[in-house]
N, C-alpha and C positions, 0 to 999 in steps of 0.2 A: 208555781207554774206546773202544769200537768201536760207533758208532751205525748207520751204513750204509756200504756199499762198492759203488760202481758206477763206470762209466767217466767220468772227468773229467780235467782238466789234460792235454788232448791234445797240448800243446806239449812235455810232459815224458815222458808214458807212451804207448807206441804202441797199447796195447789194454788190455782189462780184466784179462787174465792178469798183465800187468806190475804193475798196481795191487795185485792180490791178493798177488802175491809180495812187494811192499813192505810191505804190512800184516802179512803173516805174519812177516816179518823183525822188524817192530816189536813184535809181541806176544811173539816169542821172547825179547825182552830183559827181559821181566817175570819176576823171580825169585821165590824163596820168600817174600819179604817183601811181595809185592803181589798184586793180582788183575787179571785182564782182565775188565772189565765190558762185556758185549756184548748187542746187541739180538737176542733170540731170533726175532723176526719178519722179520729181513732176511736174504735168502739170502747176500749177500756177507759180512755179519758172521758168519754161521754158518760159512761156508767158512774164514775166517781164524782164528776163535777156537775152533772145535770141538776142535782137537787140543791146546789148551793145558790143562795139568792144573789151573790155578787160574782157570778161567773161571767167572764168575758171570753168569748170564743174567737179563735182565729182559724183560718183554713178556707175551704171551698163551699161550705154549706151556706144556705140562705140566712141562717141565724148568726153567721160569723160577723163580729164587729169589725175585724180586719179581714177582708175577703180578698183572696187571691183571684184576680181576673185572668191572668195569663202567666206562664213561666216557661223557662227553657234554658238551654245552654248555647253559648256562642263564644268562640275563641277561648275555650277553657274556663269560662266564667259562668256563674249562675245569675240569671236575671229574673225579675218578677215584676208584674204590674199589679198593684194592690189598691184597694179603696178603703177609706176610713172616714166614717161620718160624712159621706157625700163627697169626699175629696179623693181623687185618684192620683197616685204618684208611682214612680218607678224606683226599683232597687236593683243593685248589681253588686256582686261580691266575688272575690277570687276562689271561693269554695265551689264545689260541685256536688251533685247528688240530690236525690229526692229528700233524704233525711235532713240535709242542710237547708233545703227550702223550708221545711218545718221549723228548723232552728231559727232561720232568718225571720219567719213570720212571728214566732214566739217572742224573740228579742225585740222586734219592732213594736209589737203590741205592748210589751212592758214599758218600752221607752215612750211611746205615745201616752200611756196612762200616767207616766211620770212627768209629762209636760214638755218633752222634747219635740221639736218641729220635724216634719217630714224631711226637710232639706238637711238638717243636722244628722238625722238617722241615715239617710242615703249616703252622706259623706263618710260617716263612720264605717258603714257596711262595705264601701268601695275599697277601703284600705285594710280591712280585717284579715290578718294572715292565717287565721286558724290557731289551733292549740296543739301541744305536743301529743304524739301518739294517736292522732286522728288523721290518718292518711298522711303522715309526716314523711317527707322525702329525706332519707338519711344520706344518700349520695348516689353518684352515677359514675361508672367506670366500665370500660370495655363494652360500651353500648348498652349496659344493663342498669336499670334504675332500681334502687332498693328503697322500699317504702315500709314504714312501721305503722301498725294500727292496733288499737285496743280491742277490736271486735272479737267476741267469743260466743255470743248468743247468735243463733242462726239468722234472726232478723237483721242484726248488725252486720253479720258476714255478707248477707245478700246485698244490703245497701252499700257497704264498703266496695264490693266488687262492681256494682252498677255504677257507682261514682267513678271508679277507676277507668271504666270503659269510656266515660265521657272525657276524662282528663287525658287518657292515653289511647285514643282510637287507633285501631288497626295494628296494635302491638300485642304480642303473645303475653298473656297474663298468667302468672304463676302465683298461686296462693299457697303459703306455707302456714299451716294451722297447728297450734298447740292447744288441745282441749285441757285447759289448765284449771279452771274453776270447778267447783262441785256441781255447777249447772252445766257447764260446757261439756263435761265428760260423760253425760248421761245418755243412755240408749233411747230415752224418751224423745230426743230431738233427732233421731236418725233420719226420718223422712224429710224433716225440715232442712237438715244439712245437705241431703242429696239435692234438693231444690236450690239451696243457696250456692253450693259449690259448682253447680252446673253452669254458673256464670264465668268460671275460670277456664282457661285452656288446659291447665295442669294444676292438680291439687296434691300437695305433699302433706301428709298427716303424721304429726309427731305422736309419741305415746301419750296415753291419757295420764295426766300428771297425778291425780288423786285416785287412781284406780284401786289402791289399797284401802281407801275409805268408803268404797261403794260395794254393794253386794254384786256378785258375778253377773247376775242378770240385769243389773242397772248400768253396767259399763258399756259405753259406746263401742260397737264392734267395728274397728277400723278396716279390717279386711272386707267385711260386708259392704262398708261404705265405699271402698275402692271399687269393688265389683259393680255396685249400683251406678257409680259415676261412669265407669267404662261402658256399661250397658246403654248409657245415654250418649255415648260417643265422645266422652270427655276423658282425658288421660288422668290417672290418679295413682299414687304410690303411698304405701304405709312405710314411713321411715323406721329403720331398725332401732330397737331399744338399745341404748348404750353407744350407738354410732356417733361419730363426730358430725354434728348437725351442719357445720359450715361446709365440710367436704361433701356430705350427702346432698345438700341443696345445690352446690355448685355443679355437681355432676349432671344436673338436669337443666342447666341454664345455657343459653346461647345469646349472641348479640341481638339487640333490639327487644329483649325481654323486659318486662316489668315484674319484679318479684315483691309480693306483699306479705310480710310476716304478720300474723294475727295471733294475739294471746292477751289474756288479762294480766299476765306477769311480764317479766323482762325477757322471757324466752332464752335465759342463759346468755343474754347479751347478743343473741344471734344477729339482729339487724345490723348493728355496728361492726361486729366481727366479720360478717359477710361483706359489707361495704369496704372494709379495710383490706380484706383478702383480694377482692376484685381490683382495688386500687393498686396493690402491690404487683399484680400480674399483667396490668394493661400495657 
Protein backbone atom coordinates (compact mmCIF):
# COMPACT_ATOMS: atom_id res chain seq x y z
CA UNK A 1 0.00 0.00 0.00
CA UNK A 2 1.33 3.46 -0.94
CA UNK A 3 -0.39 6.22 1.00
CA UNK A 4 1.85 9.21 0.44
CA UNK A 5 5.45 9.78 -0.57
CA UNK A 6 7.41 12.91 0.31
CA UNK A 7 10.85 13.81 1.62
CA UNK A 8 11.56 12.25 5.01
CA UNK A 9 14.29 10.26 6.79
CA UNK A 10 16.93 12.78 5.81
CA UNK A 11 19.61 10.75 7.60
CA UNK A 12 19.13 7.95 5.04
CA UNK A 13 17.91 9.58 1.82
CA UNK A 14 19.60 12.67 0.36
CA UNK A 15 16.51 13.95 -1.46
CA UNK A 16 13.00 13.15 -2.65
CA UNK A 17 14.22 11.46 -5.83
CA UNK A 18 16.07 8.86 -3.75
CA UNK A 19 12.89 8.13 -1.79
CA UNK A 20 10.84 7.81 -4.98
CA UNK A 21 13.43 5.39 -6.35
CA UNK A 22 13.16 3.23 -3.22
CA UNK A 23 9.37 3.16 -3.44
CA UNK A 24 9.46 2.24 -7.12
CA UNK A 25 11.77 -0.64 -6.28
CA UNK A 26 9.35 -1.76 -3.59
CA UNK A 27 6.27 -1.69 -5.81
CA UNK A 28 8.17 -3.57 -8.52
CA UNK A 29 8.35 -6.55 -6.16
CA UNK A 30 4.57 -6.98 -6.26
CA UNK A 31 3.81 -9.79 -8.69
CA UNK A 32 0.73 -11.26 -10.34
CA UNK A 33 -0.66 -12.51 -7.05
CA UNK A 34 -0.94 -9.09 -5.46
CA UNK A 35 -1.94 -5.48 -5.93
CA UNK A 36 -0.36 -2.10 -5.34
CA UNK A 37 -3.01 -0.14 -3.46
CA UNK A 38 -2.21 3.57 -3.86
CA UNK A 39 -3.56 7.02 -3.06
CA UNK A 40 -4.81 8.68 -6.24
CA UNK A 41 -4.71 12.11 -4.56
CA UNK A 42 -1.03 12.09 -3.59
CA UNK A 43 1.53 13.17 -6.23
CA UNK A 44 4.28 11.00 -4.81
CA UNK A 45 2.08 7.91 -4.67
CA UNK A 46 1.01 8.49 -8.26
CA UNK A 47 4.64 8.83 -9.32
CA UNK A 48 5.72 5.48 -7.88
CA UNK A 49 2.57 3.42 -8.57
CA UNK A 50 1.35 4.68 -11.93
CA UNK A 51 3.62 2.38 -13.90
CA UNK A 52 2.65 -0.82 -12.11
CA UNK A 53 0.16 -3.00 -14.02
CA UNK A 54 -1.67 -4.10 -10.87
CA UNK A 55 -2.22 -0.75 -9.17
CA UNK A 56 -5.61 -0.19 -7.56
CA UNK A 57 -6.29 3.46 -6.77
CA UNK A 58 -8.35 4.93 -3.94
CA UNK A 59 -9.33 8.56 -3.39
CA UNK A 60 -11.17 11.21 -5.33
CA UNK A 61 -9.88 10.81 -8.89
CA UNK A 62 -11.96 9.47 -11.72
CA UNK A 63 -9.55 6.53 -11.97
CA UNK A 64 -10.04 5.56 -8.32
CA UNK A 65 -11.46 2.04 -7.96
CA UNK A 66 -12.63 3.03 -4.48
CA UNK A 67 -13.88 6.56 -4.99
CA UNK A 68 -14.82 8.89 -2.16
CA UNK A 69 -18.08 10.62 -3.06
CA UNK A 70 -18.45 12.69 0.10
CA UNK A 71 -16.87 12.98 3.54
CA UNK A 72 -16.91 15.09 6.67
CA UNK A 73 -17.13 15.15 10.46
CA UNK A 74 -20.15 14.89 12.73
CA UNK A 75 -20.26 14.44 16.51
CA UNK A 76 -16.51 13.90 16.70
CA UNK A 77 -16.54 11.14 14.09
CA UNK A 78 -15.32 10.85 10.53
CA UNK A 79 -17.78 9.69 7.90
CA UNK A 80 -17.42 8.94 4.19
CA UNK A 81 -19.65 7.80 1.36
CA UNK A 82 -17.73 5.69 -1.14
CA UNK A 83 -18.31 3.73 -4.35
CA UNK A 84 -16.71 0.41 -5.35
CA UNK A 85 -17.50 -1.33 -8.63
CA UNK A 86 -20.83 0.43 -8.99
CA UNK A 87 -21.90 -0.08 -5.37
CA UNK A 88 -22.12 2.89 -2.99
CA UNK A 89 -21.93 2.47 0.79
CA UNK A 90 -21.17 4.51 3.89
CA UNK A 91 -18.38 4.33 6.43
CA UNK A 92 -17.99 5.99 9.83
CA UNK A 93 -15.20 5.77 12.40
CA UNK A 94 -14.32 7.37 15.77
CA UNK A 95 -11.16 8.80 14.18
CA UNK A 96 -10.95 12.35 12.82
CA UNK A 97 -8.87 14.25 10.28
CA UNK A 98 -8.16 14.25 6.56
CA UNK A 99 -5.25 11.84 6.95
CA UNK A 100 -7.52 9.32 8.65
CA UNK A 101 -9.89 9.57 5.70
CA UNK A 102 -6.99 8.44 3.51
CA UNK A 103 -6.21 5.66 5.99
CA UNK A 104 -9.85 4.58 6.00
CA UNK A 105 -10.00 4.49 2.21
CA UNK A 106 -6.74 2.55 1.99
CA UNK A 107 -7.83 -0.05 4.55
CA UNK A 108 -11.22 -0.38 2.89
CA UNK A 109 -9.64 -0.97 -0.53
CA UNK A 110 -7.36 -3.67 0.87
CA UNK A 111 -10.29 -5.33 2.66
CA UNK A 112 -12.46 -5.31 -0.45
CA UNK A 113 -9.66 -6.86 -2.50
CA UNK A 114 -9.35 -9.53 0.18
CA UNK A 115 -13.01 -10.39 -0.25
CA UNK A 116 -14.65 -8.72 2.74
CA UNK A 117 -18.12 -7.30 2.26
CA UNK A 118 -18.91 -3.58 2.56
CA UNK A 119 -21.13 -4.36 5.56
CA UNK A 120 -18.32 -6.16 7.40
CA UNK A 121 -15.88 -3.34 6.66
CA UNK A 122 -18.34 -0.69 7.86
CA UNK A 123 -18.93 -2.61 11.10
CA UNK A 124 -15.19 -2.86 11.78
CA UNK A 125 -14.55 0.82 10.98
CA UNK A 126 -17.33 1.91 13.35
CA UNK A 127 -15.57 0.37 16.35
CA UNK A 128 -11.91 0.96 15.49
CA UNK A 129 -10.38 2.86 18.45
CA UNK A 130 -7.17 3.97 16.75
CA UNK A 131 -3.59 3.12 17.74
CA UNK A 132 -1.13 4.27 20.37
CA UNK A 133 0.63 7.58 19.85
CA UNK A 134 -1.75 8.69 17.10
CA UNK A 135 -3.60 11.50 18.84
CA UNK A 136 -3.85 9.28 21.91
CA UNK A 137 -5.65 10.87 24.86
CA UNK A 138 -3.42 10.24 27.89
CA UNK A 139 -5.64 11.90 30.49
CA UNK A 140 -7.70 14.90 31.52
CA UNK A 141 -7.43 16.88 34.75
CA UNK A 142 -8.12 20.45 35.82
CA UNK A 143 -10.04 20.88 32.59
CA UNK A 144 -6.91 20.19 30.51
CA UNK A 145 -6.73 17.30 28.03
CA UNK A 146 -3.29 15.77 27.40
CA UNK A 147 -2.82 14.12 24.00
CA UNK A 148 0.25 12.28 22.72
CA UNK A 149 1.09 12.02 19.02
CA UNK A 150 4.01 10.69 16.98
CA UNK A 151 3.93 13.62 14.51
CA UNK A 152 7.36 15.00 13.64
CA UNK A 153 7.29 15.72 9.91
CA UNK A 154 5.57 19.07 9.10
CA UNK A 155 2.88 17.35 7.03
CA UNK A 156 2.03 15.08 9.96
CA UNK A 157 2.08 18.04 12.36
CA UNK A 158 -0.39 19.96 10.20
CA UNK A 159 -2.74 17.00 9.84
CA UNK A 160 -2.57 16.20 13.55
CA UNK A 161 -3.52 19.75 14.48
CA UNK A 162 -6.29 19.90 11.89
CA UNK A 163 -7.73 16.69 13.29
CA UNK A 164 -7.53 18.07 16.82
CA UNK A 165 -9.56 21.08 15.73
CA UNK A 166 -12.32 18.73 14.60
CA UNK A 167 -12.24 16.71 17.81
CA UNK A 168 -11.86 19.64 20.22
CA UNK A 169 -13.62 22.60 18.59
CA UNK A 170 -13.48 26.00 20.29
CA UNK A 171 -10.78 24.91 22.76
CA UNK A 172 -7.33 26.48 23.07
CA UNK A 173 -4.90 24.17 21.30
CA UNK A 174 -1.35 23.97 22.66
CA UNK A 175 1.25 22.13 20.58
CA UNK A 176 4.39 20.94 22.37
CA UNK A 177 6.93 19.85 19.78
CA UNK A 178 10.22 18.01 20.11
CA UNK A 179 12.26 18.06 16.85
CA UNK A 180 13.72 14.66 17.66
CA UNK A 181 14.53 12.81 14.45
CA UNK A 182 17.29 13.80 12.08
CA UNK A 183 14.56 14.89 9.70
CA UNK A 184 12.47 16.86 12.19
CA UNK A 185 15.36 19.01 13.38
CA UNK A 186 16.38 20.28 9.94
CA UNK A 187 16.21 23.90 8.83
CA UNK A 188 14.99 22.58 5.48
CA UNK A 189 11.47 22.34 6.94
CA UNK A 190 11.36 25.82 8.47
CA UNK A 191 8.70 27.27 6.17
CA UNK A 192 6.62 24.09 6.35
CA UNK A 193 6.71 24.19 10.16
CA UNK A 194 5.55 27.81 10.18
CA UNK A 195 2.55 26.79 8.09
CA UNK A 196 1.86 23.66 10.15
CA UNK A 197 2.06 25.24 13.61
CA UNK A 198 -0.08 28.17 12.54
CA UNK A 199 -2.96 25.76 13.24
CA UNK A 200 -2.22 25.85 17.00
CA UNK A 201 -3.02 28.70 19.36
CA UNK A 202 0.28 28.24 21.18
CA UNK A 203 3.37 26.30 20.11
CA UNK A 204 6.07 25.30 22.59
CA UNK A 205 9.25 24.11 20.86
CA UNK A 206 11.73 21.91 22.69
CA UNK A 207 15.45 21.87 21.80
CA UNK A 208 16.50 20.02 18.64
CA UNK A 209 17.37 16.56 19.93
CA UNK A 210 20.11 15.66 17.41
CA UNK A 211 21.52 19.16 16.90
CA UNK A 212 25.04 17.81 17.55
CA UNK A 213 24.75 15.50 14.53
CA UNK A 214 23.79 18.26 12.12
CA UNK A 215 25.88 21.03 10.61
CA UNK A 216 25.11 24.44 12.18
CA UNK A 217 23.36 25.68 9.03
CA UNK A 218 21.23 22.50 8.93
CA UNK A 219 19.73 22.93 12.40
CA UNK A 220 16.20 24.27 12.73
CA UNK A 221 16.31 27.81 14.16
CA UNK A 222 13.75 27.68 16.98
CA UNK A 223 13.94 31.40 17.77
CA UNK A 224 13.27 32.28 14.13
CA UNK A 225 10.37 29.84 14.07
CA UNK A 226 8.90 31.45 17.19
CA UNK A 227 9.24 34.89 15.59
CA UNK A 228 7.61 33.75 12.36
CA UNK A 229 4.65 32.24 14.21
CA UNK A 230 4.21 35.42 16.25
CA UNK A 231 4.24 37.42 13.02
CA UNK A 232 1.23 35.32 12.00
CA UNK A 233 -0.58 36.20 15.20
CA UNK A 234 0.10 32.86 16.88
CA UNK A 235 1.78 32.59 20.26
CA UNK A 236 5.00 30.56 20.40
CA UNK A 237 7.83 29.91 22.86
CA UNK A 238 11.20 28.13 22.57
CA UNK A 239 11.55 26.01 25.72
CA UNK A 240 14.84 26.51 27.53
CA UNK A 241 17.46 23.79 27.08
CA UNK A 242 17.81 21.78 30.29
CA UNK A 243 14.63 23.13 31.91
CA UNK A 244 12.09 20.81 33.53
CA UNK A 245 9.71 20.24 30.58
CA UNK A 246 6.70 19.44 32.78
CA UNK A 247 7.00 22.70 34.71
CA UNK A 248 7.80 24.65 31.54
CA UNK A 249 4.68 23.38 29.77
CA UNK A 250 2.37 23.71 32.78
CA UNK A 251 3.29 27.38 33.09
CA UNK A 252 1.54 28.03 29.79
CA UNK A 253 -1.64 26.00 30.38
CA UNK A 254 -5.05 26.98 31.65
CA UNK A 255 -8.42 25.32 32.04
CA UNK A 256 -10.14 24.15 28.83
CA UNK A 257 -6.79 23.73 27.01
CA UNK A 258 -5.92 20.73 24.87
CA UNK A 259 -2.17 20.10 24.91
CA UNK A 260 -0.71 17.84 22.22
CA UNK A 261 2.83 16.57 22.66
CA UNK A 262 4.49 15.66 19.36
CA UNK A 263 7.73 13.72 18.99
CA UNK A 264 9.08 10.66 17.19
CA UNK A 265 10.50 9.56 20.57
CA UNK A 266 9.08 9.29 24.06
CA UNK A 267 9.77 12.99 24.77
CA UNK A 268 11.29 11.98 28.12
CA UNK A 269 7.92 10.64 29.21
CA UNK A 270 6.46 14.15 29.06
CA UNK A 271 2.84 13.29 28.11
CA UNK A 272 2.29 10.92 31.04
CA UNK A 273 4.34 12.99 33.48
CA UNK A 274 2.31 16.06 32.57
CA UNK A 275 -0.99 14.21 32.92
CA UNK A 276 0.10 12.87 36.33
CA UNK A 277 1.16 16.32 37.53
CA UNK A 278 -2.16 17.84 36.49
CA UNK A 279 -4.02 14.99 38.22
CA UNK A 280 -2.14 15.62 41.48
CA UNK A 281 -3.05 19.32 41.59
CA UNK A 282 -6.66 19.32 40.48
